[in-house]
N, C-alpha and C positions, 0 to 999 in steps of 0.2 A: 823729161818731166811732162806730165799731162798739162796741156794748155787750157786756160779758161778765159771766156769772153763774157762781157755783160753788155746788153743792148738796152739803153734807157730811151723809151719812146713816149714823148709827152708833147701834146699840142702840135702835131704834125712835124715834129723834129725828132731825129734819132741821133743818139750819141753812143759811141762804141768805146768800151774800156777793155784793156787786156791786163791780166794778172801776171806780174813778173816778180819772182822771189817774194811771194806773199803780199806784194804791193800792187794796187790797182792804178793803172795809168791810162790816160786817153790814148786811144788807138785811132789815128787819123785815117779815114777812108775817103778816097777821092780827094786826098790832100786837105781835108777839112775835119775839124773836130766835131762839128755839128752839121748834120745833113738834113735837108728838107725832104719830107716824104712826098712833097708835090712833084719832085723830080725822080726820086728813087724809092723803091719799096723796101721793106725790111728784108724780104727774100733776096732782093738784088744785093743788098749790103752783105748778107751772109755768103752769097756766091762770090762776092769780091774778096771777102776774108779768105775763102777757100783758095782763090787764085793767089793771094799773097803768101799763104802758107805753103802752097805747092807741095802738099804731102801726097805720097803714093796711095795712102788709104783715105784720102780726102779728110773729112771731119770726124772720122770714127772715134778718134782719141781726144776729142775736144769737148769741154763742158761749156754750155751756153745758159746764161741766166737772162731771161727776157722780162723787163719791167715795163709795162705799158699802161697808159691811162684809159685805153679803150681796147677791148678784145679784138676789135676789127683790124687793128694794126698788125695782128699776127696772121692775117690772111696770107696764105701761100707758104707759110713757114713749115708746116708739117710735111708738105710735099717736097720742099727744098731740102730739109734735113733728111728726109727719107732717101732722096736721090743721092745725097752725099754721104750716106751710111751713118748718120749721127742719130743715136737714140738717147743721148745725154743732154737734153735741153728741157727747161722748165719755164713756165709762164707765171708771172706774179703781177697782180694789179697794182698800179702805181700808188693809189691812195692808201691801201693797207700797208704797203712797204714804207711809204713816207711816214705814216703815223707811228709805225714801229721804230723807225730810225730816229725820229725826233725825240723819242723817249730815251734813246741812247745818248744823243747829243743834239740839243736844239740848234736851229738855224740862227745865224746872226741876224740882228734886227735889220729889216729891209731887204734881206736876201730872198730871192725866188729859188725854191728848192731845185728845180730842174736846170737852173742856170748856174748854180753853185757847184762847179766841177770838183773842187776840193772836197766839199761835203759829200758829194755823190761817191767819190772814189774812196774816201776814208771812213765814211759812216754808213751810208745807205747800202751800197753794194756788199760790203762785208757783213752787214746785218742780214741782208737777204740770203747771202751765201751760207752764213752760219745757220739761219733758220731752216733753209732747205736741206742742208747737210744733216742737221739734227733730225729733221723729218725722215730723211733717207736712212739714217742710222736707227731711228726708232722703228721704221718699217722693217729694216733688216733684222733687228732684234726680235720684232714680233714674228717675223717669218721663222727665225731660228726657234722661237718658243713654240710656234705652230708645228715645226718639224719635230721638235722634242716631244710635244704632246702626241703627235702622230706616231712617232717611234714607240712611245710609251703605250699607246693604245694598241699598236701592232703587237707589242710584246705581250700585252694582256690577252689579246685575241689568240696569239700563239699558245700561251699558257692554257687558255680555256680549251683550245682545240686539242692540246696534248692531254689535258684532263679528261675531255670527252672521249679521246682515243683510248685512254686507259679504262674509263668507265665502259666504253664499248667492248673492250676485250673481256672485261669482267662479265658484262651482260651476255656476250657470246658464249663464254664458258658456262654461265648459268643456263643459257638456252640449251647448250649441248648436254649438260647434265640432266635437265628436265626431259630432253628428247630420249636420252638413254633410259631414264626412269619409265617414260611412256612406252618405250620399246619393250622393257621388261614386263610392264603391265599388259602388253599385247601378246605375251607368251604365256604358256601354261605355267602354273605354279609348280614348285618342286613336289608338293604333295600330290597334285594330279599326275605328274609324270611317274612318280614312284608307285602310284596306285594302278595306273592303266597300262603302262608299258610292259610290265611282266605278264599282263593278261593278253596284250596284243601279240607278243612275241614269245616263242618257246625259249626257255633257258636264257632269259634276257640278261640276268646279272652275271651269267658266265661269259657273255660277249661284251658287255659294257660295264666298266667299273663305275662305282658311285662318283669318284672324283671326275671322271670323264663326262659323266652326265651333268654334273654341276657346272663344268666349263661350258658345255654345249648350251646349257640353259641360262648361262650368265648369272648364276646364283653362287653365293658364298657358302650357304649351308649345305652340307653333304647329307644325303639320305642315310638313315641307319638301316643297314641291310645285314641280316644274319648270314653267316656262312657255315655250311652251304645253305642256299636259299631254296626252300621247298617249292616245288611247282604246284600251282593251284589245281584243285580237283575239278572234275567236269561240272559239278554243281556250281562251284564258285565262278567258273568261266561263263556259265549260262547266265548267272545273275549279273555279272559284270557286263555281259553283252547287252542285257536289258538296260542297264544304266547308261551305257554308251549311246544306245538308240534314243534314250530319253534326254540325253545331254543337249543343251541349246545349240543350235546350228553354228553360232559364232564360236563357241568353245570347241565344237568338233573340228571346225576349220583350223583353229589355232593348233590343236593337237596334231592334225594331219600334216600341217606345215612343218611342225617340229620333227615329226617322224621322217620327213623327207631329208632331214639333215643327219639322220643316224646312218651307221654303216649299212651298206646294201646287202651284206651277207646275213642279216638277221632273218630268222625263220618265223613267218607270220602263221599264227594258228589258223586252221581252216575255218573255225567258227567266226573268226574276226576279219575274214577277207572282205566282207560286205563294207567294212569301214573304209577301205581304201579304194573301193570301186566308184 
């Protein structure tokens, strides 16, 4: 069972109490129930308790409640508790502890609080202990609530990230779709291809099927081509040559780039060789 000690330090005197089976009793140090701080410091009293306990882990598993009428009485205690591995000690001011305990059970008439050992053991120390443990429990619950809130916030962040991830995929798909549309806009239209390719190449439709041309152009609409397709006469070729020469440079470049994707065995008309030079 974890041990608990209480140190009552008032008017240069220190009294030590130990809790045994939920009851607080005087713990005589240096064979005295009450020790003068003129001869011993509170830190020395704590070290003496450590000697009596003779525990392998020193005071690591011991609770200490320090009740003092002046904070200066606690001088040296942080270093001593740290040296002895104790992190479970708390300091309470005597006046506030006494006022709270008196509300629980008033002192007998004529009794001096810090001299009434029975009242200290049965009223004041349990009141201090209960108050501190309540504060510890409240702090623990608050931490648990903070952790719960943190976990809830993390879940919300996770959901938001997943939502953003989903939206990102949608946006990426939309971007890819728009890129594909732009790529199509950057290629000749099916009307241009069906108009100029039979003029650039001899017997074009005998070498490239309308369905193949649609696939190469990335278009769904197939050009309507009569079969057999009549070859254009010289006058038509001459007129189409003039149109090609008058075509904007950017459109000419797009048409040339597309022609580079066509089968290499196509026969370029002599009148149209200028277009590929």
